[in-house]
C-alpha positions as CSV (number, residue, x, y, z in Angstrom):
1,M,53.0,114.2,65.0
2,E,55.9,111.8,64.9
3,E,57.9,114.2,62.7
4,V,57.2,117.0,65.2
5,A,58.6,114.9,68.0
6,E,61.7,113.9,66.0
7,G,62.3,117.6,65.3
8,L,62.1,118.5,69.0
9,W,64.4,115.6,69.8
10,L,67.0,116.9,67.4
11,L,66.7,120.4,68.7
12,A,67.2,119.1,72.2
13,D,70.3,117.2,71.1
14,H,71.6,120.4,69.6
15,E,71.0,122.5,72.7
16,E,72.6,119.8,74.9
17,Q,75.8,119.9,72.7
18,K,75.9,123.6,73.2
19,G,75.6,123.1,77.0
20,E,72.2,124.6,77.2
21,I,70.6,121.9,79.3
22,G,67.7,124.0,80.4
23,K,66.7,124.7,76.8
24,A,67.2,121.0,75.9
25,I,64.8,120.0,78.6
26,K,62.2,122.6,77.6
27,C,62.2,121.2,74.0
28,L,61.5,117.8,75.4
29,E,58.9,119.0,77.9
30,A,57.0,120.6,75.0
31,I,56.1,117.0,73.8
32,C,55.0,115.9,77.3
33,Q,52.9,119.1,77.9
34,S,51.4,119.2,74.4
35,T,47.6,119.4,74.2
36,V,47.8,117.2,71.2
37,S,48.4,113.5,72.1
38,F,51.5,111.7,71.0
39,L,51.9,108.0,70.7
40,P,52.7,106.4,74.2
41,I,56.0,105.2,73.0
42,I,57.0,108.7,71.9
43,E,56.1,110.0,75.3
44,V,58.1,107.2,76.9
45,K,61.2,108.0,74.9
46,T,60.9,111.7,75.7
47,R,60.5,111.2,79.4
48,L,63.4,108.8,79.5
49,R,65.5,111.5,77.7
50,I,64.4,114.2,80.2
51,A,65.2,111.9,83.2
52,S,68.7,111.2,81.7
53,L,69.4,114.9,81.3
54,L,68.2,115.7,84.8
55,L,70.2,112.9,86.4
56,K,73.3,113.8,84.4
57,H,73.3,117.5,84.8
58,T,71.2,118.5,87.8
59,H,70.3,117.5,91.4
60,N,66.6,117.4,90.5
61,V,66.2,113.7,91.3
62,S,62.6,114.0,92.3
63,Q,61.5,115.3,88.9
64,A,63.6,112.7,87.1
65,K,61.9,110.0,89.2
66,S,58.4,111.4,88.3
67,H,59.2,111.1,84.6
68,L,60.6,107.6,85.0
69,E,57.6,106.4,87.0
70,R,55.3,107.7,84.4
71,S,57.3,106.0,81.7
72,H,57.3,102.8,83.6
73,L,53.5,102.9,83.8
74,L,53.1,103.6,80.1
75,L,55.5,100.7,79.2
76,K,53.3,98.3,81.2
77,T,50.7,98.6,78.5
78,V,53.2,98.0,75.7
79,P,54.0,94.3,74.9
80,S,57.4,94.9,73.2
81,F,60.1,97.6,73.4
82,F,62.3,95.5,75.7
83,D,65.3,97.9,75.5
84,L,63.2,100.9,76.6
85,K,61.7,98.9,79.5
86,C,65.2,98.0,80.7
87,K,66.4,101.5,80.4
88,A,63.5,102.7,82.5
89,F,64.2,100.1,85.1
90,S,67.9,101.1,85.2
91,L,67.3,104.8,85.5
92,L,64.6,104.4,88.1
93,S,66.9,102.2,90.1
94,Q,69.5,105.0,90.0
95,C,66.9,107.5,91.2
96,Y,65.9,105.3,94.2
97,H,69.5,104.9,95.0
98,L,70.1,108.7,95.0
99,V,67.2,109.4,97.3
100,G,68.1,106.5,99.6
101,A,65.1,104.4,98.8
102,I,67.1,101.1,98.9
103,S,64.0,98.9,99.4
104,S,62.3,100.4,96.3
105,Q,65.6,100.0,94.4
106,K,65.9,96.3,95.2
107,N,62.2,95.8,94.3
108,I,62.6,97.5,90.9
109,L,65.8,95.6,90.1
110,T,64.2,92.3,91.0
111,R,61.3,93.0,88.6
112,A,63.8,94.0,85.9
113,L,65.6,90.6,86.3
114,D,62.2,88.9,86.2
115,L,61.6,90.7,82.9
116,I,64.8,89.3,81.5
117,A,64.1,85.8,82.7
118,L,60.7,85.8,81.0
119,A,62.0,87.2,77.7
120,P,61.0,85.1,74.7
121,P,63.6,82.8,73.1
122,A,63.7,85.0,70.0
123,A,64.9,87.9,72.0
124,D,68.4,89.3,71.4
125,Q,70.6,87.2,73.8
126,L,73.4,89.7,73.7
127,E,71.1,92.6,74.7
128,L,69.5,90.4,77.4
129,K,72.8,89.5,79.1
130,L,74.1,93.0,78.9
131,W,71.1,94.4,80.7
132,A,71.2,91.5,83.2
133,C,74.8,92.6,84.0
134,N,73.6,96.1,84.5
135,F,70.9,95.0,87.0
136,Y,73.1,92.6,88.8
137,S,75.7,95.3,89.4
138,Q,73.1,97.8,90.8
139,L,71.5,95.1,92.9
140,A,74.8,94.1,94.4
141,N,75.5,97.7,95.4
142,A,72.1,98.0,97.0
143,L,72.7,94.9,99.0
144,I,76.1,96.3,100.2
145,I,74.4,99.4,101.4
146,E,72.2,97.2,103.6
147,G,75.2,95.3,104.8
148,D,74.2,92.1,103.2
149,Y,77.7,91.2,101.8
150,Q,77.1,87.5,101.2
151,S,74.0,88.2,99.0
152,S,75.9,90.9,97.2
153,I,78.7,88.5,96.4
154,S,76.2,85.9,95.1
155,V,74.6,88.5,92.8
156,L,78.0,89.6,91.5
157,E,78.9,85.9,90.8
158,R,75.7,85.7,88.7
159,G,76.7,88.8,86.9
160,Q,80.1,87.2,86.2
161,I,78.4,84.2,84.7
162,S,76.5,86.4,82.3
163,A,79.7,88.3,81.4
164,T,81.5,84.9,80.8
165,E,78.6,83.8,78.5
166,L,79.0,87.0,76.6
167,G,82.7,86.4,76.1
168,F,83.7,89.9,77.2
169,P,86.8,89.7,79.4
170,E,86.5,93.3,80.5
171,L,83.0,92.7,81.8
172,Q,84.2,89.6,83.6
173,M,87.0,91.7,85.2
174,F,84.4,94.3,86.3
175,F,82.5,91.6,88.3
176,V,85.6,89.9,89.6
177,I,87.1,93.2,90.9
178,S,83.7,94.2,92.4
179,T,83.6,91.0,94.3
180,L,87.1,91.7,95.7
181,H,85.9,95.1,96.8
182,V,83.0,93.5,98.8
183,H,85.5,91.0,100.4
184,L,87.8,93.8,101.4
185,M,84.9,95.6,103.1
186,Q,83.8,92.5,105.0
187,W,87.2,90.8,105.6
188,E,86.3,87.6,107.3
189,D,88.8,85.0,106.0
190,D,92.3,85.8,104.9
191,S,92.5,82.9,102.5
192,V,89.2,83.8,100.8
193,I,90.4,87.4,100.2
194,A,93.8,86.2,98.9
195,S,91.9,83.9,96.5
196,A,89.8,86.9,95.3
197,V,92.9,88.9,94.7
198,S,94.4,86.0,92.7
199,R,91.2,85.8,90.6
200,C,91.5,89.5,89.8
201,D,95.1,89.0,88.6
202,Q,93.9,86.1,86.3
203,A,91.0,88.1,85.0
204,W,93.2,91.1,84.2
205,A,95.7,88.9,82.5
206,S,93.0,87.4,80.3
207,I,92.3,90.8,78.7
208,H,94.3,91.4,75.5
209,P,97.1,94.0,76.1
210,D,95.8,96.3,73.4
211,K,92.4,96.4,75.2
212,R,93.9,96.8,78.6
213,S,95.3,100.2,77.6
214,Q,91.7,101.3,76.9
215,C,90.3,100.1,80.2
216,I,91.7,103.0,82.3
217,G,88.8,102.9,84.8
218,L,89.3,99.2,85.5
219,F,93.1,99.7,85.7
220,F,92.8,102.3,88.5
221,Y,90.1,100.3,90.3
222,N,92.1,97.1,90.2
223,E,95.4,98.7,91.2
224,L,93.9,100.8,94.1
225,L,92.1,97.7,95.6
226,H,95.4,95.8,95.4
227,V,97.0,98.7,97.3
228,F,94.3,98.6,100.0
229,Y,94.8,94.8,100.3
230,C,98.6,95.1,100.5
231,L,98.4,97.9,103.1
232,R,96.0,95.8,105.2
233,I,98.3,92.8,105.3
234,C,101.3,95.0,105.7
235,D,102.9,94.0,102.4
236,Y,104.4,97.5,101.7
237,K,106.8,96.3,99.1
238,N,104.0,95.1,96.7
239,A,101.9,98.1,97.7
240,A,104.7,100.4,96.6
241,Q,104.9,98.7,93.2
242,H,101.1,99.1,92.6
243,I,101.3,102.8,93.8
244,D,104.2,103.4,91.4
245,R,102.1,102.0,88.5
246,L,99.2,104.2,89.5
247,D,101.3,107.3,89.8
248,A,102.9,106.8,86.5
249,S,99.6,106.2,84.8
250,M,98.0,109.3,86.4
251,K,100.9,111.5,85.3
252,N,100.7,110.1,81.8
253,E,97.0,110.8,81.7
254,L,97.4,114.3,82.9
255,Q,100.3,115.0,80.4
256,Q,98.2,113.7,77.5
257,M,95.3,115.8,78.5
258,Q,97.5,118.9,78.8
259,E,99.0,118.3,75.3
260,L,95.5,117.9,73.8
261,K,94.3,121.1,75.5
262,E,97.3,123.0,74.2
263,E,96.8,121.7,70.6
264,F,93.1,122.5,70.8
265,E,93.8,126.1,71.9
266,A,96.3,126.5,69.1
267,V,93.7,125.4,66.6
268,N,91.1,127.8,68.0
269,Q,93.6,130.7,67.7
270,S,94.2,129.8,64.1
271,L,90.5,129.7,63.4
272,A,90.1,133.2,64.9
273,R,92.2,134.7,62.1
274,S,90.2,136.7,59.5
275,D,92.6,136.1,56.6
276,L,92.3,132.3,56.7
277,H,91.8,130.6,53.4
278,P,88.4,128.7,53.2
279,R,90.1,125.4,52.5
280,D,92.4,125.9,55.5
281,R,89.5,126.9,57.6
282,M,87.6,123.8,56.7
283,A,90.6,121.6,57.5
284,L,91.2,123.3,60.9
285,S,87.5,123.0,61.7
286,E,87.7,119.3,61.1
287,K,90.7,119.1,63.3
288,Q,89.0,121.1,65.9
289,S,86.1,118.7,66.0
290,Q,88.5,115.7,66.2
291,L,90.4,117.3,69.1
292,Q,87.2,118.2,70.9
293,E,86.1,114.6,70.6
294,R,89.4,113.3,71.9
295,L,89.2,115.7,74.8
296,R,85.7,114.6,75.5
297,T,86.5,110.9,75.5
298,A,90.0,111.2,77.1
299,G,90.2,108.7,79.9
300,G,90.0,105.5,78.1
301,R,86.8,104.0,76.7
302,G,87.0,100.2,77.0
303,Q,85.5,99.0,73.7
304,S,85.0,95.3,74.1
305,T,83.6,94.3,70.7
306,S,81.8,95.9,67.8
307,A,78.6,94.3,69.0
308,Y,78.2,97.1,71.5
309,S,80.9,99.7,70.8
310,E,78.5,101.6,68.7
311,S,76.1,102.3,71.6
312,V,75.0,105.6,72.8
313,K,78.0,107.9,73.3
314,Q,78.7,109.1,76.8
315,S,80.8,112.0,78.0
316,W,83.8,110.3,79.6
317,G,86.0,113.3,80.2
318,E,85.6,113.5,83.9
319,R,84.7,109.8,84.4
320,L,86.6,106.6,84.7
321,E,84.1,104.1,83.4
322,L,84.5,100.5,84.5
323,A,82.4,98.9,81.7
324,P,80.7,100.1,78.5
325,F,77.0,100.8,77.9
326,P,74.6,99.8,79.3
327,M,76.7,99.3,82.4
328,N,78.0,102.9,82.7
329,G,79.6,101.8,85.9
330,E,81.9,104.3,87.7
331,W,83.6,103.7,91.0
332,L,84.9,107.2,91.6
333,P,85.2,110.3,89.4
334,R,88.6,110.9,87.8
335,N,89.5,113.7,90.2
336,A,88.7,111.6,93.2
337,V,90.9,108.8,91.9
338,N,93.7,111.3,91.2
339,A,93.4,112.6,94.8
340,L,93.4,109.0,96.1
341,V,96.6,108.3,94.2
342,D,98.2,111.3,95.8
343,L,97.0,110.1,99.2
344,M,98.5,106.6,98.6
345,V,101.9,108.1,97.7
346,A,101.8,110.2,100.8
347,T,100.7,107.3,103.0
348,L,103.5,105.1,101.9
349,G,106.2,107.7,101.8
350,R,105.6,109.4,105.2
351,P,106.8,106.5,107.4
352,K,109.9,106.3,105.2
353,G,110.7,110.0,105.9
354,L,110.0,111.2,102.4
355,F,108.5,114.4,103.8
356,K,109.1,116.7,100.9
357,E,107.3,114.5,98.4
358,C,104.6,113.7,101.0
359,S,104.0,117.4,101.6
360,K,103.7,118.0,97.9
361,R,101.2,115.2,97.5
362,I,99.1,116.3,100.5
363,E,98.9,119.8,99.1
364,S,98.1,118.6,95.6
365,G,95.4,116.2,96.8
366,M,93.8,118.7,99.2
367,L,93.6,121.2,96.4
368,I,91.8,118.7,94.1
369,V,89.4,117.8,97.0
370,Q,88.6,121.4,97.9
371,E,87.9,122.3,94.2
372,E,85.5,119.4,94.0
373,L,83.8,120.4,97.2
374,M,83.3,123.9,95.9
375,K,81.6,122.4,92.8
376,L,79.2,120.6,95.2
377,G,78.5,123.9,96.9
378,I,80.4,123.1,100.0
379,T,82.3,126.0,101.4
380,E,83.8,126.8,104.8
381,N,80.4,127.7,106.2
382,S,78.4,124.8,104.8
383,K,76.8,122.1,107.0
384,E,75.2,118.7,106.4
385,V,71.7,120.1,106.4
386,D,72.6,122.4,103.5
387,L,73.4,119.5,101.1
388,Q,71.2,118.4,98.3
389,H,70.3,114.7,99.0
390,S,71.7,113.6,95.6
391,A,75.0,115.3,96.5
392,I,75.5,113.6,99.8
393,W,77.3,110.5,98.4
394,M,79.9,112.4,96.4
395,A,80.3,115.0,99.2
396,G,81.0,112.1,101.5
397,V,83.7,110.7,99.2
398,Y,85.6,114.0,99.0
399,L,85.1,114.9,102.7
400,M,86.6,111.5,103.7
401,L,89.5,112.1,101.4
402,L,90.1,115.5,102.9
403,M,90.1,114.0,106.4
404,Q,92.6,111.4,105.3
405,F,95.0,114.1,103.9
406,L,94.7,116.1,107.1
407,E,95.3,113.0,109.2
408,N,98.5,112.3,107.2
409,K,99.5,116.0,107.6
410,V,99.1,115.8,111.4
411,A,101.2,112.7,111.6
412,L,103.9,114.1,109.4
413,E,104.2,117.4,111.3
414,L,104.3,115.6,114.7
415,T,107.0,113.3,113.4
416,R,109.2,116.2,112.6
417,S,108.2,118.1,115.8
418,E,106.3,120.9,114.0
419,F,103.6,121.1,116.7
420,V,102.0,124.3,115.6
421,E,101.4,123.0,112.0
422,A,100.0,119.8,113.5
423,Q,97.7,121.8,115.6
424,E,96.3,123.7,112.6
425,A,95.6,120.5,110.6
426,L,94.0,118.9,113.6
427,V,91.8,121.9,114.2
428,Q,90.7,121.8,110.6
429,M,89.7,118.1,111.1
430,R,87.6,119.0,114.1
431,K,85.9,121.8,112.3
432,W,84.9,119.7,109.3
433,F,83.7,116.9,111.6
434,M,81.6,119.3,113.7
435,R,79.9,120.6,110.5
436,F,79.5,117.1,108.9
437,P,79.2,114.8,111.9
438,T,77.0,112.1,110.2
439,I,79.0,111.8,107.0
440,L,82.3,111.9,108.9
441,Q,81.1,109.8,111.9
442,A,83.9,107.3,111.3
443,C,86.5,110.1,111.8
444,E,85.5,110.8,115.4
445,S,87.7,108.1,116.8
446,I,90.6,109.1,114.5
447,I,90.4,112.7,115.7
448,E,90.5,111.6,119.4
449,M,93.5,109.4,118.6
450,L,95.3,112.4,117.0
451,R,94.4,114.6,119.9
452,G,96.1,111.9,122.1
453,Q,99.1,111.8,119.8
454,Y,99.5,115.6,119.9
455,A,99.1,115.7,123.7
456,H,101.7,112.9,124.1
457,S,104.1,114.7,121.8
458,V,104.1,117.8,123.9
459,G,104.4,115.9,127.2
460,C,100.7,116.0,128.4
461,Y,100.6,112.3,129.1
462,S,97.5,112.2,131.3
463,E,95.5,114.0,128.6
464,A,96.9,111.8,125.9
465,A,95.8,108.7,127.7
466,F,92.3,110.1,128.1
467,H,92.0,110.8,124.4
468,Y,93.4,107.4,123.4
469,I,90.8,105.7,125.7
470,E,88.1,107.8,124.1
471,A,89.2,106.8,120.6
472,A,89.1,103.1,121.7
473,K,85.5,103.6,122.9
474,L,84.4,105.3,119.7
475,T,85.6,102.8,117.1
476,E,84.1,99.5,116.0
477,S,87.4,98.4,114.5
478,K,89.3,95.8,116.4
479,S,92.6,97.1,115.0
480,M,91.9,100.7,115.8
481,R,90.7,99.8,119.3
482,A,93.9,97.8,120.0
483,I,96.2,100.6,118.7
484,S,94.4,103.2,120.8
485,Q,94.8,101.1,123.9
486,V,98.5,100.5,123.1
487,Y,99.1,104.2,122.8
488,A,97.2,104.8,126.1
489,A,99.4,102.3,127.8
490,I,102.6,104.1,126.6
491,S,101.2,107.4,127.9
492,Y,100.5,105.8,131.3
493,I,104.1,104.4,131.3
494,C,105.4,107.9,130.7
495,I,103.4,109.3,133.7
496,G,105.7,107.1,135.7
497,D,103.8,106.4,139.0
498,A,102.8,102.9,140.2
499,D,99.1,103.4,139.6
500,S,99.7,104.5,136.0
501,S,102.0,101.5,135.4
502,S,99.3,99.2,136.7
503,L,96.8,100.8,134.3
504,A,99.2,100.3,131.4
505,L,99.6,96.6,132.3
506,D,95.8,96.2,132.5
507,L,95.6,97.6,128.9
508,I,98.4,95.8,127.3
509,G,98.1,92.4,128.9
510,P,94.8,91.3,127.2
511,I,96.0,92.7,123.8
512,Y,99.3,91.0,124.0
513,R,97.6,87.6,124.4
514,T,95.6,88.2,121.2
515,M,98.2,89.9,119.1
516,D,98.5,87.0,116.6
517,S,94.8,87.4,115.7
518,F,95.4,90.6,113.8
519,V,95.8,90.8,110.1
520,G,99.4,91.8,109.2
521,V,102.0,92.9,111.8
522,R,101.1,96.6,112.3
523,E,99.4,95.9,115.7
524,K,101.9,93.3,116.8
525,T,104.9,95.6,116.4
526,C,103.2,98.3,118.5
527,I,102.2,95.7,121.1
528,L,105.7,94.2,121.4
529,F,107.2,97.7,121.7
530,T,104.9,98.6,124.6
531,Y,105.2,95.2,126.3
532,G,109.0,95.6,126.1
533,L,108.7,98.9,127.9
534,L,106.7,97.3,130.7
535,L,109.2,94.5,131.1
536,M,111.9,97.2,131.4
537,K,109.9,98.9,134.1
538,Q,109.8,95.5,135.9
539,H,113.6,95.1,135.4
540,D,113.2,92.0,133.3
541,L,115.9,93.1,130.9
542,Q,116.6,89.9,129.0
543,E,112.9,89.2,128.4
544,A,112.4,92.8,127.3
545,R,115.3,92.5,125.0
546,S,113.9,89.4,123.4
547,R,110.4,91.0,122.8
548,L,111.9,94.2,121.5
549,A,114.3,92.4,119.1
550,R,111.4,90.5,117.7
551,G,109.3,93.6,117.3
552,L,112.2,95.4,115.6
553,Q,112.7,92.5,113.2
554,L,109.0,92.6,112.2
555,T,109.0,96.4,111.9
556,H,112.2,96.4,109.7
557,M,111.0,93.6,107.4
558,H,107.3,94.5,107.0
559,L,106.6,98.1,107.9
560,G,109.5,100.2,107.0
561,N,108.4,102.8,109.6
562,L,111.7,104.6,110.3
563,Q,110.4,106.5,113.4
564,L,109.3,103.2,115.0
565,V,112.6,101.5,114.0
566,A,114.6,104.4,115.5
567,Q,112.6,104.1,118.8
568,Y,113.1,100.4,118.9
569,L,116.8,100.8,118.3
570,T,117.1,103.4,121.0
571,I,115.5,101.2,123.6
572,L,117.6,98.2,122.5
573,G,120.7,100.4,122.7
574,S,119.7,101.3,126.2
575,L,119.2,97.7,127.1
576,A,122.5,96.7,125.6
577,L,124.2,99.4,127.8
578,A,122.4,98.2,130.9
579,L,123.6,94.6,130.1
580,H,127.2,95.9,129.8
581,D,127.3,95.3,126.0
582,T,128.8,98.7,125.1
583,V,130.0,97.8,121.7
584,Q,126.6,96.8,120.5
585,A,125.0,99.7,122.4
586,K,127.2,102.2,120.6
587,E,126.4,100.7,117.2
588,I,122.7,100.5,117.7
589,L,122.4,104.0,119.1
590,R,124.3,105.6,116.3
591,S,121.9,103.9,113.8
592,A,119.0,105.2,115.8
593,L,120.5,108.8,115.7
594,T,121.0,108.6,112.0
595,L,117.3,107.6,111.4
596,A,116.1,110.3,113.9
597,K,118.1,113.0,112.0
598,K,116.6,111.8,108.7
599,L,113.1,112.2,110.1
600,Y,113.9,115.6,111.7
601,D,112.6,113.9,114.8
602,I,114.0,116.1,117.6
603,P,112.6,114.3,120.6
604,T,114.1,111.0,119.5
605,Q,117.4,112.6,118.7
606,I,117.5,114.0,122.2
607,W,116.6,110.7,123.6
608,V,119.4,108.9,121.7
609,L,121.9,111.6,122.6
610,S,121.1,111.4,126.3
611,V,121.7,107.6,126.3
612,L,125.0,108.1,124.2
613,T,126.2,110.7,126.6
614,A,125.6,108.4,129.6
615,M,127.4,105.7,127.8
616,Y,130.4,107.9,126.9
617,Q,130.5,109.1,130.5
618,E,130.6,105.5,131.8
619,L,133.3,104.6,129.3
620,G,135.3,107.7,130.3
621,E,135.3,109.0,126.7
622,R,135.3,112.6,127.7
623,G,135.6,114.1,124.2
624,H,132.6,112.2,122.9
625,E,130.7,112.9,126.0
626,M,131.2,116.7,125.6
627,E,130.4,116.6,121.9
628,N,127.2,114.8,122.5
629,A,126.2,117.0,125.5
630,E,126.7,120.1,123.4
631,Y,124.6,118.7,120.5
632,H,122.1,117.5,123.1
633,Q,121.8,121.0,124.6
634,K,121.3,122.5,121.1
635,K,118.5,120.1,120.3
636,M,116.9,120.7,123.7
637,G,116.8,124.4,122.9
638,D,115.2,123.8,119.5
639,L,112.6,121.5,121.1
640,Q,111.9,124.0,124.0
641,K,111.2,126.7,121.4
642,K,108.8,124.5,119.5
643,L,107.1,123.4,122.7
644,A,106.8,127.1,123.8
645,D,105.2,128.0,120.5
646,A,102.7,125.1,120.8
647,Y,101.8,125.9,124.4
648,S,101.2,129.6,123.6
649,S,98.9,128.7,120.6
650,I,95.2,129.4,121.1
651,H,94.4,125.8,120.0
652,H,96.6,124.0,122.5
653,I,94.1,123.9,125.4
654,E,91.2,122.9,123.3
655,L,93.1,120.0,121.8
656,V,94.6,118.6,125.0
657,D,91.6,119.3,127.2
658,K,89.8,116.2,128.5
659,V,86.6,117.0,126.7
660,K,85.1,115.3,123.7
661,V,84.1,117.2,120.6
662,E,80.6,118.5,121.0
663,I,78.5,118.1,117.9
664,T,75.0,118.8,116.7
665,Q,73.2,115.7,115.3
666,Y,71.0,116.4,112.3
667,N,68.3,113.8,112.7
668,D,66.6,114.7,109.4
669,L,69.7,113.7,107.4
670,D,69.5,110.2,106.0
671,T,73.0,109.1,105.1
672,K,72.8,105.4,105.6
673,H,73.4,104.7,102.0
674,I,76.4,107.0,102.1
675,S,78.1,105.9,105.2
676,T,78.1,102.3,104.1
677,S,78.8,102.7,100.4
678,P,81.9,101.0,99.0
679,P,84.3,104.0,98.6
680,L,83.8,105.2,102.1
681,R,83.8,101.8,103.8
682,T,87.0,100.7,102.2
683,N,89.6,100.6,105.0
684,L,92.6,102.5,103.6
685,D,94.5,101.3,106.7
686,I,97.1,104.1,106.8
687,P,100.2,102.3,108.2
688,E,101.4,103.8,111.5
689,S,99.1,106.7,110.9
690,I,99.6,107.8,114.4
691,G,103.1,106.5,115.1
692,L,104.7,105.7,118.4
693,S,105.8,109.1,119.7
694,T,107.9,109.7,122.8
695,P,107.6,112.2,125.6
696,A,109.2,115.5,125.4
697,P,112.4,115.4,127.3
698,N,112.1,118.6,129.3
699,A,112.7,118.8,133.0
700,S,109.0,118.3,133.9
701,A,108.3,115.7,131.4
702,S,111.3,113.4,131.2
703,R,111.0,110.0,133.0
704,L,113.9,108.0,134.2
705,V,114.0,104.3,133.9
706,D,116.3,102.5,136.4
707,L,117.8,99.7,134.4
708,D,120.4,98.6,136.9
709,K,120.0,99.6,140.5
710,D,123.2,97.9,141.6
711,T,125.4,100.2,139.4
712,R,122.9,103.1,139.8
713,R,123.0,103.8,136.1
714,R,120.1,106.1,135.2
715,S,119.3,107.3,131.7
716,R,116.7,109.5,130.2
717,R,114.1,107.3,128.4
718,K,111.4,108.4,126.1
719,Y,108.6,106.1,125.4
């Protein structure tokens, strides 16, 4: 009967290679369902093979779990076959993870590690340690899902010890970078995280350059985590360097893949010729097989040593593996990583005013995401309850990416005063959130903040303050809460009455006293900006100038957000004018106008022009005054048209209305292991994602700040 089983195994392999997964499974099921008994070990191997196919090609996790649990029971009666036992443990752990049974997963992994600990001295130590690395990796992930970060780090450190004993630098790098990932999610001590980043750099440098080029998955994982770290500490210069490396590598990968596909198609066309000589046909067939294998393994397979490079071949085409068999560790699929690279390019380029490239990357990334969502069966009418449980995790990854792209699009369109386009992107965000409220729960506060940003941009300051306060209530992030309150304070300042100014002071005072406690300078620059505005309202001009100058210096040195720089310059130019320093005022305001033009930021241009016109009027420079007034009037007309289009849109009222998004909670959807999983919990920390906008300078919305009552100089100010 053993020969029969081997024949069916070969037939199943043949069907799988043809892509006939259903037929392959039927071949294997014939062994399990046979009325003639096979040896237990044959049944175990068959059931493991069936489970592997089901997990790899279908969402039928429950059936895979049944086969694995049966295999596990059979293996208990067999004293040897260590490798099969480990494979059963590993696959069963994956099943429990997919169905959200984290407690069962931890239990099975603990038993697997006990099996390794009790292995006889004669056992293959290489095999033991490789399987130990597999189990440590899965156990660390399970602990992360439960929020037990410290235990996860301890487990990863034990895995690193095993990898060190094996002498495989790539495997050591896998555990070192995974440890950094956990630290980034937890973020308790800046020095600890900086040390973890340094260890990653050392581990990557320890890998031979020839092998590094094969570790594509590790490369992307390492570079992206470095980007997240740099963005979090506002080190945008180094972030840009990492993003450039990622982008170049991604483009190179795509180019190589395209060339392989074109060569493969050319060979296929040649083979289709009927007059081909048999010898040429044989040579082309061999080349076809070689190209097919190269396409299948494109993406970089990190072969550490010959000791385990001959292990079972996997299909790596759509995967970016982090470590070889038996790890089979993947952080994100290739297309998710490509989309993430596009997102990072857009994220870093938008504050610099690189709108053309950002728009292209947003469009490219959203197309990738939408195609992947379609593969998961998610269309415009899908809801959370329609998802297969095993598809929730990957759906969450792509849905979160989609929301990040839309968030950047809203910010980009508002920066260049394209209010209708911003409306459309924000409405899309709301619709996705309403259909997937559990998976996208973390986006609720972001949507409220963006509603506030839109409302503020079109002059609805009371509504803007409402949405900013709601955003602060909805988030658990200290940074997000502070930024929301800062923006609410600016909206209150723009309302202009005494009560609103008092509310602004109540918001900004406590945050100002704690601004040095934030990581990086993103929050501090916004706080100093707003505090400077309040000091201006209180006519404390010298102190306002000091705070704003400090904020401008930090923004220029660390953030590179041109819109915020332009607004800082405009206020400082106004202050210089109020303090009778017209030479400096003129220089500062011209710089602000140049930046505002580069950003197509019409409101800021109008703001600067109004101050310049007032300055030229005071200096008696009639020609410059008329020139500025004319350009000011033209820009006012442009803005009024854009505002009219925004106000007449069917989406305007629903976005600015002081009503939260109403959602339906799906209590039967268990997404705990999705909402806390590493890819979704990583704080991308989009720099100045909302930006400090300023009120629309129309007759009903503009607010005058009296900078010098004695000389009765009044200028339009936009906050």
